[in-house]
C-alpha positions as MATLAB code, in Angstrom:
seq = 'MHRFLTTPESVKNGIVTFGKDDAKHMIKVLRHKRGDIVLAFDGSGRQYEVELVEAEKDRVCGKIIKSCRPDTEPKTKVILFQGIPKADKMEWIVQKTVELGIWKIVPVITQFSVVSINDRKSSNRTERWNRISKEACKQSGRVVIPEVTPPVPFEEALNYWNKIASEESGDSYPAVFCHEKERKNCLKELFKCYNIKCIKTIGVFIGPEGGFSDKEVQLATDCHIKPVSLGKRILRTETASIAVLSAIMYETGELRA';
ca = [
      14.213   11.107   26.431;
      11.739   12.014   23.682;
      12.445   10.658   20.214;
      11.555   12.239   16.873;
      11.681   11.235   13.235;
      13.486   13.520   10.817;
      14.958   13.072    7.333;
      18.565   12.833    6.132;
      17.997   16.143    4.299;
      17.125   17.837    7.620;
      20.595   17.097    8.985;
      23.190   19.606    7.767;
      26.493   20.837    9.186;
      25.878   19.240   12.559;
      22.418   20.763   12.931;
      19.061   18.922   12.927;
      16.003   20.912   11.871;
      12.653   19.431   12.908;
       9.459   19.616   10.875;
       6.656   22.044   11.717;
       4.349   19.403   13.193;
       7.081   18.057   15.453;
       8.088   21.615   16.390;
       4.555   22.445   17.524;
       4.315   19.196   19.475;
       7.699   19.760   21.106;
       6.869   23.319   22.202;
       3.138   23.217   22.980;
       2.709   19.682   24.306;
       6.102   18.530   25.573;
       7.191   22.006   26.673;
      10.708   21.637   25.341;
      13.019   24.644   25.468;
      16.560   25.611   24.535;
      19.130   23.374   26.164;
      16.902   20.307   26.310;
      18.261   17.034   24.936;
      16.186   14.911   22.535;
      16.794   11.999   20.182;
      16.282   12.170   16.436;
      16.513    9.400   13.853;
      16.513    9.856   10.098;
      14.690    6.669    9.031;
      17.701    5.276    7.193;
      19.617    3.857   10.162;
      21.272    6.775   11.959;
      20.251    8.247   15.306;
      21.327   11.543   16.868;
      21.445   12.960   20.367;
      20.519   16.605   19.920;
      20.718   19.674   22.147;
      18.042   22.200   21.202;
      19.503   25.600   20.292;
      16.345   27.156   18.892;
      12.855   26.377   20.174;
      10.094   28.523   18.709;
       6.471   27.539   18.093;
       7.043   26.788   14.399;
      10.796   26.199   14.300;
      12.934   23.887   16.385;
      16.500   22.915   15.649;
      19.445   21.606   17.611;
      23.120   20.755   17.421;
      24.223   17.140   17.258;
      26.010   15.980   20.404;
      26.373   12.360   19.435;
      25.663   10.258   16.335;
      25.375    6.479   16.085;
      23.825    3.551   14.250;
      21.924    1.585   16.934;
      21.925   -2.181   16.599;
      18.136   -2.428   16.465;
      17.649   -3.699   12.915;
      17.496   -7.457   12.186;
      20.380   -8.850   10.149;
      17.951  -10.999    8.150;
      15.397   -9.034    6.153;
      11.867  -10.395    6.200;
       9.393   -9.355    3.514;
       5.753  -10.010    4.385;
       3.415  -10.586    1.448;
       0.134  -10.145    3.282;
      -3.226  -11.011    1.744;
      -5.343   -7.944    2.500;
      -7.817   -8.742    5.297;
     -11.104   -7.094    6.151;
     -11.693   -3.952    8.210;
      -8.728   -2.499   10.103;
      -6.817   -5.777   10.539;
      -4.159   -4.652    8.070;
      -3.360   -1.648   10.250;
      -2.839   -3.956   13.233;
      -0.625   -6.268   11.159;
       1.518   -3.330   10.018;
       1.936   -2.002   13.547;
       2.849   -5.301   15.177;
       5.141   -6.646   12.455;
       7.072   -3.368   12.396;
       7.536   -3.662   16.165;
       8.839   -7.204   15.705;
      11.322   -6.277   12.972;
       9.742   -6.649    9.533;
      11.754   -5.115    6.682;
       9.005   -4.548    4.112;
       5.286   -5.262    3.767;
       3.616   -5.963    0.428;
      -0.207   -5.994    0.647;
      -1.525   -8.628   -1.777;
      -4.873   -8.906   -3.549;
      -5.754  -12.592   -3.792;
      -8.638  -14.578   -5.237;
     -10.334  -14.794   -1.848;
      -9.737  -11.172   -0.847;
     -13.079   -9.635    0.067;
     -11.756   -6.078    0.158;
     -12.307   -4.086   -3.019;
      -9.705   -1.364   -3.500;
      -9.802    1.229   -6.279;
      -6.846    3.477   -7.148;
      -7.928    6.270   -4.801;
      -8.598    3.940   -1.880;
      -5.332    2.146   -2.556;
      -3.365    5.394   -2.378;
      -5.120    6.552    0.799;
      -4.680    3.223    2.533;
      -1.038    2.951    1.531;
      -0.359    6.403    2.987;
      -2.096    5.444    6.227;
      -0.246    2.122    6.480;
       3.068    3.930    6.054;
       2.138    6.467    8.735;
       1.416    3.567   11.083;
       4.787    2.044   10.142;
       6.540    5.288   11.068;
       4.762    5.549   14.420;
       5.521    1.907   15.245;
       9.143    2.535   14.297;
       9.308    5.452   16.741;
       7.686    3.478   19.544;
       9.855    0.388   19.158;
      13.191    2.183   18.985;
      13.926    1.190   15.401;
      15.924    3.477   13.123;
      14.882    2.201    9.684;
      11.274    2.678    8.593;
       9.795   -0.409    6.894;
       8.048    0.433    3.638;
       4.467   -0.638    2.985;
       4.039   -0.845   -0.784;
       0.808   -0.226   -2.702;
      -1.383   -3.354   -2.995;
      -0.504   -5.720   -5.844;
      -2.223   -8.788   -7.371;
      -0.948  -12.201   -6.247;
       0.916  -13.002   -9.471;
       2.645   -9.616   -9.369;
       3.712  -10.356   -5.777;
       5.264  -13.628   -6.961;
       7.123  -11.798   -9.730;
       8.346   -9.241   -7.213;
       9.757  -11.986   -5.005;
      11.318  -13.836   -7.944;
      13.136  -10.662   -8.936;
      14.566  -10.311   -5.428;
      15.511  -13.982   -5.150;
      17.198  -14.022   -8.566;
      19.788  -11.510   -7.385;
      21.689  -14.299   -5.680;
      21.438  -18.077   -5.962;
      21.616  -20.672   -3.209;
      19.925  -20.611    0.170;
      20.233  -16.879    0.802;
      16.656  -16.095   -0.241;
      14.138  -18.729    0.911;
      10.391  -18.073    0.786;
       7.387  -19.808    2.317;
       3.640  -19.570    2.099;
       1.486  -20.527    5.055;
      -1.151  -23.071    4.097;
      -3.650  -24.671    6.450;
      -3.822  -27.826    4.291;
      -0.080  -28.519    4.491;
       0.569  -31.696    6.476;
       4.296  -32.360    6.026;
       6.373  -29.204    6.388;
       6.291  -26.980    9.439;
       8.278  -23.796    9.897;
      10.653  -25.316   12.450;
      11.523  -28.280   10.231;
      12.049  -25.981    7.279;
      14.664  -23.946    9.122;
      16.703  -27.099    9.646;
      17.313  -27.141    5.877;
      19.138  -23.797    5.996;
      22.143  -22.234    7.630;
      20.309  -19.436    9.443;
      23.377  -17.200    9.496;
      23.582  -17.315    5.706;
      19.997  -16.261    5.035;
      19.872  -12.666    3.835;
      16.182  -12.265    3.047;
      13.094  -14.358    3.778;
       9.800  -14.020    1.926;
       6.601  -14.908    3.801;
       3.256  -15.210    2.000;
       0.109  -15.184    4.150;
      -3.393  -15.338    2.725;
      -6.445  -13.292    3.743;
      -9.361  -14.711    5.746;
     -10.181  -17.265    3.043;
      -6.606  -18.426    2.586;
      -5.068  -19.171   -0.804;
      -6.936  -20.729   -3.713;
      -5.719  -23.979   -5.281;
      -4.506  -21.991   -8.291;
      -2.479  -19.650   -6.084;
      -0.986  -22.584   -4.194;
       0.125  -24.092   -7.497;
       1.566  -20.793   -8.735;
       3.552  -20.364   -5.517;
       4.819  -23.937   -5.684;
       5.874  -23.438   -9.297;
       7.969  -20.486   -8.079;
       9.728  -22.791   -5.561;
       7.992  -21.122   -2.628;
       7.549  -23.796    0.014;
       4.228  -24.471    1.781;
       4.400  -24.610    5.572;
       1.990  -25.486    8.334;
       1.689  -23.334   11.453;
       0.596  -26.245   13.595;
      -2.510  -28.210   14.435;
      -4.709  -25.164   14.871;
      -5.910  -22.797   12.150;
      -4.787  -19.242   12.853;
      -6.477  -16.036   11.799;
      -4.556  -14.137    9.134;
      -3.525  -11.406   11.581;
      -2.354  -14.029   14.070;
      -0.410  -15.954   11.436;
       1.726  -12.958   10.450;
       2.743  -12.343   14.069;
       3.375  -16.052   14.723;
       5.591  -16.514   11.660;
       7.615  -13.353   12.220;
       8.108  -14.177   15.908;
       9.356  -17.653   14.982;
      11.781  -16.232   12.422;
      13.101  -13.640   14.864;
      13.616  -16.385   17.445;
      15.442  -18.679   15.027;
      17.711  -15.882   13.810;
      18.565  -14.811   17.368;
      16.824  -11.431   17.182;
      14.898  -11.956   20.425;
      18.071  -12.011   22.487;
      18.847   -8.915   24.571;
];
């Protein structure tokens, strides 16, 4: 059954109205017609089974047969603070982490970032990253679209996390930064310090190709963000994000059927 993204505003009085681009795709490419059944999700957690009642080239709408909130979203929210890598690696990171269950992605400009982003480039890239997030959300069966924020400097990313973590004290909001020079703490050992079921949000900081500078490591440590090793081998930045998120999803039971 084909699945389409809509908005909460497009759902009124038991009727779902699809956007023009989706309408054209449904009619011209997928050859949908009146009476066909499709799925629609509104990006905020609700999914609908819809019977098409109008199917024209620029207008498609349908009546809701069934409405539900699928259990596809992780209970623990993971925020990825990703040092912006070179070329199109960021697009790959967005796609794969959304598939795995990321809640939000914050692109971070660090001391060793080699990508120069002006305001116009930042806006264009942010729009593209969010389009990729939406497409990955469709493909993976998720019903909530993870936001990709505009890029921020490292210190601003720390302040952003501190604001989130200050909402509630205790072990509900742990954060880590992956550091190739860390020799004591690994991700698995760190999880032993927490009651996984009580963790509401996890912050994960991953550097770009050059990693974090000594100053950034100190700033993160001062904010009580714990350094962790990802093992004996040094991972590429795009590999590290997938490895960490996979480990978190495993520990929190999100990889169970």
